[in-house]
C-alpha positions as CSV (number, residue, x, y, z in Angstrom):
1,X,-33.6,3.4,34.4
2,X,-30.9,3.1,31.7
3,X,-31.5,2.5,28.0
4,X,-31.8,-1.2,27.1
5,X,-29.3,-0.9,24.2
6,X,-26.0,-2.6,25.1
7,X,-23.3,-0.1,25.9
8,X,-25.7,2.9,26.2
9,X,-25.6,4.6,29.6
10,X,-28.2,7.2,28.8
11,X,-31.3,7.6,31.0
12,X,-34.7,6.6,29.6
13,X,-36.7,9.9,29.6
14,X,-39.5,9.2,27.1
15,X,-41.7,6.2,26.6
16,X,-40.4,4.3,29.6
17,X,-42.3,1.2,28.5
18,X,-40.1,1.0,25.4
19,X,-36.9,1.2,27.5
20,X,-35.0,3.5,25.1
21,X,-33.2,6.7,25.5
22,X,-34.1,9.7,23.3
23,X,-31.2,9.1,20.9
24,X,-31.9,5.4,20.2
25,X,-35.7,6.0,20.2
26,X,-35.4,8.6,17.4
27,X,-32.9,6.4,15.5
28,X,-35.4,3.5,15.5
29,X,-38.3,5.9,14.7
30,X,-36.5,7.5,11.7
31,X,-34.4,4.6,10.3
32,X,-36.0,1.4,11.6
33,X,-32.7,0.5,13.3
34,X,-30.7,1.4,16.3
35,X,-27.5,1.7,14.3
36,X,-26.3,5.1,13.2
37,X,-26.9,5.6,9.5
38,X,-24.8,8.2,7.6
39,X,-26.8,9.9,5.0
40,X,-23.9,11.7,3.4
41,X,-22.8,10.4,0.0
42,X,-19.1,9.7,-0.3
43,X,-18.8,11.3,-3.7
44,X,-20.8,14.3,-4.9
45,X,-20.5,16.8,-7.8
46,X,-20.9,20.5,-7.2
47,X,-22.8,22.8,-9.6
48,X,-19.5,23.8,-11.3
49,X,-18.8,20.1,-12.1
50,X,-16.0,19.4,-9.6
51,X,-16.1,16.1,-7.7
52,X,-16.0,16.2,-3.9
53,X,-15.4,13.3,-1.6
54,X,-16.5,12.9,2.0
55,X,-13.3,12.6,4.1
56,X,-14.0,14.4,7.3
57,X,-10.7,13.4,8.9
58,X,-8.5,14.6,6.0
59,X,-6.2,17.6,6.7
60,X,-7.7,19.8,4.0
61,X,-11.4,18.8,4.4
62,X,-13.8,21.7,4.8
63,X,-16.2,22.1,7.7
64,X,-18.8,19.8,6.1
65,X,-16.2,17.0,5.9
66,X,-15.9,17.2,2.1
67,X,-12.7,17.8,0.1
68,X,-12.3,18.3,-3.6
69,X,-11.2,15.0,-5.2
70,X,-8.4,16.5,-7.3
71,X,-6.9,18.2,-4.2
72,X,-7.4,15.0,-2.2
73,X,-5.5,12.9,-4.7
74,X,-2.7,15.4,-5.2
75,X,-2.3,15.9,-1.4
76,X,-2.0,12.1,-0.8
77,X,0.4,11.7,-3.7
78,X,2.7,14.4,-2.4
79,X,2.2,13.3,1.2
80,X,1.1,16.8,2.0
81,X,4.5,18.3,1.0
82,X,4.1,21.3,-1.3
83,X,6.4,24.2,-1.8
84,X,6.3,25.9,-5.3
85,X,4.1,26.5,-8.2
86,X,4.8,24.2,-11.1
87,X,4.5,27.0,-13.6
88,X,6.2,30.0,-12.1
89,X,8.0,28.7,-9.0
90,X,6.2,31.0,-6.6
91,X,6.1,29.7,-3.0
92,X,2.6,28.2,-2.1
93,X,1.0,26.1,0.6
94,X,-2.3,24.2,0.7
95,X,-4.2,27.3,1.7
96,X,-3.0,29.2,-1.4
97,X,-2.5,26.2,-3.8
98,X,-4.8,25.8,-6.9
99,X,-4.7,22.3,-8.4
100,X,-4.7,22.7,-12.2
101,X,-6.2,20.1,-14.6
102,X,-3.6,19.9,-17.4
103,X,-6.0,18.7,-20.1
104,X,-8.8,21.2,-18.8
105,X,-11.1,18.3,-18.1
106,X,-12.2,18.9,-14.5
107,X,-13.6,15.4,-14.2
108,X,-10.3,13.8,-15.0
109,X,-8.6,13.5,-11.6
110,X,-5.8,11.1,-12.6
111,X,-2.6,12.1,-10.8
112,X,-0.8,12.6,-14.2
113,X,-3.4,15.3,-15.1
114,X,-2.9,17.3,-11.9
115,X,-0.3,19.9,-10.9
116,X,0.0,22.4,-8.2
117,X,-0.1,26.1,-9.2
118,X,-0.4,29.5,-7.6
119,X,-3.6,31.6,-7.9
120,X,-2.1,33.9,-10.6
121,X,-1.0,31.1,-12.9
122,X,-4.4,29.3,-12.5
123,X,-6.3,32.5,-13.3
124,X,-4.0,33.0,-16.3
125,X,-4.9,29.6,-17.6
126,X,-8.6,30.7,-17.4
127,X,-7.8,33.9,-19.3
128,X,-6.0,32.0,-22.0
129,X,-9.2,29.9,-22.5
130,X,-11.3,33.0,-22.5
131,X,-9.1,34.7,-25.2
132,X,-9.1,31.5,-27.3
133,X,-12.9,31.4,-27.1
134,X,-13.2,35.0,-28.2
135,X,-10.9,34.4,-31.1
136,X,-12.8,31.3,-32.2
137,X,-16.3,32.7,-31.7
138,X,-16.2,36.5,-32.0
139,X,-13.8,36.9,-34.9
140,X,-16.6,35.8,-37.3
141,X,-18.4,39.0,-36.4
142,X,-15.9,41.3,-38.2
143,X,-17.1,42.8,-41.5
144,X,-15.0,44.1,-44.4
145,X,-16.0,46.9,-46.7
146,X,-13.8,49.0,-49.1
147,X,-10.7,47.7,-47.4
148,X,-11.8,48.4,-43.9
149,X,-12.3,45.5,-41.5
150,X,-14.0,46.3,-38.2
151,X,-16.2,44.7,-35.6
152,X,-20.0,45.1,-35.5
153,X,-19.8,47.6,-32.7
154,X,-17.3,49.7,-34.7
155,X,-19.4,49.6,-37.9
156,X,-22.5,50.7,-35.9
157,X,-20.7,54.0,-35.1
158,X,-19.9,54.6,-38.8
159,X,-22.2,57.3,-40.2
160,X,-22.6,55.4,-43.5
161,X,-24.2,52.5,-41.6
162,X,-27.7,52.6,-40.2
163,X,-27.8,48.9,-39.0
164,X,-27.5,48.0,-35.3
165,X,-24.6,45.7,-34.2
166,X,-26.9,42.9,-33.1
167,X,-28.7,43.0,-36.5
168,X,-25.4,42.7,-38.3
169,X,-24.6,39.6,-36.3
170,X,-28.0,38.1,-37.0
171,X,-27.5,38.7,-40.7
172,X,-24.1,37.1,-40.5
173,X,-25.6,34.0,-38.9
174,X,-28.0,33.8,-41.7
175,X,-25.1,33.6,-44.2
176,X,-25.4,37.1,-45.8
177,X,-22.5,38.9,-47.3
178,X,-20.6,41.5,-45.4
179,X,-22.1,44.2,-47.6
180,X,-25.6,43.0,-47.0
181,X,-24.9,42.8,-43.3
182,X,-24.0,46.5,-43.3
183,X,-26.2,48.1,-45.8
184,X,-29.2,45.9,-46.7
185,X,-32.5,47.7,-46.1
186,X,-34.1,46.7,-42.8
187,X,-37.6,45.2,-42.6
188,X,-40.0,44.8,-39.8
189,X,-41.2,41.4,-38.5
190,X,-44.2,41.5,-40.9
191,X,-42.0,42.0,-43.9
192,X,-42.6,45.7,-44.4
193,X,-39.9,48.3,-44.7
194,X,-39.2,50.4,-41.6
195,X,-40.1,54.0,-41.3
196,X,-36.5,55.0,-41.8
197,X,-36.5,53.2,-45.2
198,X,-39.5,55.3,-46.3
199,X,-37.9,58.4,-45.0
200,X,-34.8,57.8,-47.1
201,X,-37.0,57.1,-50.2
202,X,-38.8,60.4,-49.6
203,X,-35.6,62.3,-49.4
204,X,-34.4,60.7,-52.6
205,X,-37.5,61.6,-54.5
206,X,-37.3,65.2,-53.2
207,X,-33.7,65.4,-54.3
208,X,-34.7,64.2,-57.8
209,X,-37.6,66.7,-57.9
210,X,-35.3,69.6,-57.0
211,X,-32.8,68.5,-59.6
212,X,-35.4,68.5,-62.3
213,X,-35.7,64.7,-62.5
214,X,-39.2,64.3,-61.3
215,X,-39.6,60.7,-60.2
216,X,-42.8,58.9,-61.2
217,X,-42.3,56.5,-58.2
218,X,-44.9,56.8,-55.5
219,X,-44.4,55.9,-51.9
């Protein structure tokens, strides 16, 4: 006995009283209809923030049927014809092409914001952004003392400084001066001085005692 759905030539193998083949029976059971329902969304956003569209018949779609929207738009605009990187002129094809967002907004897939580049130029753009970020965010952690301007890591190695690099940065964030960031006495979380502070005070008192200047200060 054949399935009762028009155009279906599959044999009825389960629930013969219903008159449905396995495929149409499960469609009805799961979806409430005999029509095929696609559960895939046409447009999705991956964890990195890039938009992907479901175009399973597109030449550059992946095995799941999705293609990055910026590549999809540029491919259609160029009719699939691509030859050279827009920045350095190196030969590229769609397997090696990296589509660059000119304004660095990966959600802006207007054709005027897209250009084809090679992998090296695309990575270089990322390095430029990384260097700019370092200049903008890490330069504030340079400290100046007696004409010397060095990073926190460099000052940490200086024998005159007993403060860790991360502590210098924390002090800088609190708005302290460069001198205080480097030389201010450290305190524990409960407000007391550290053992190193008391050791320094003990050495100072001992030096004063040996030099004949007995200190009346007590630890």
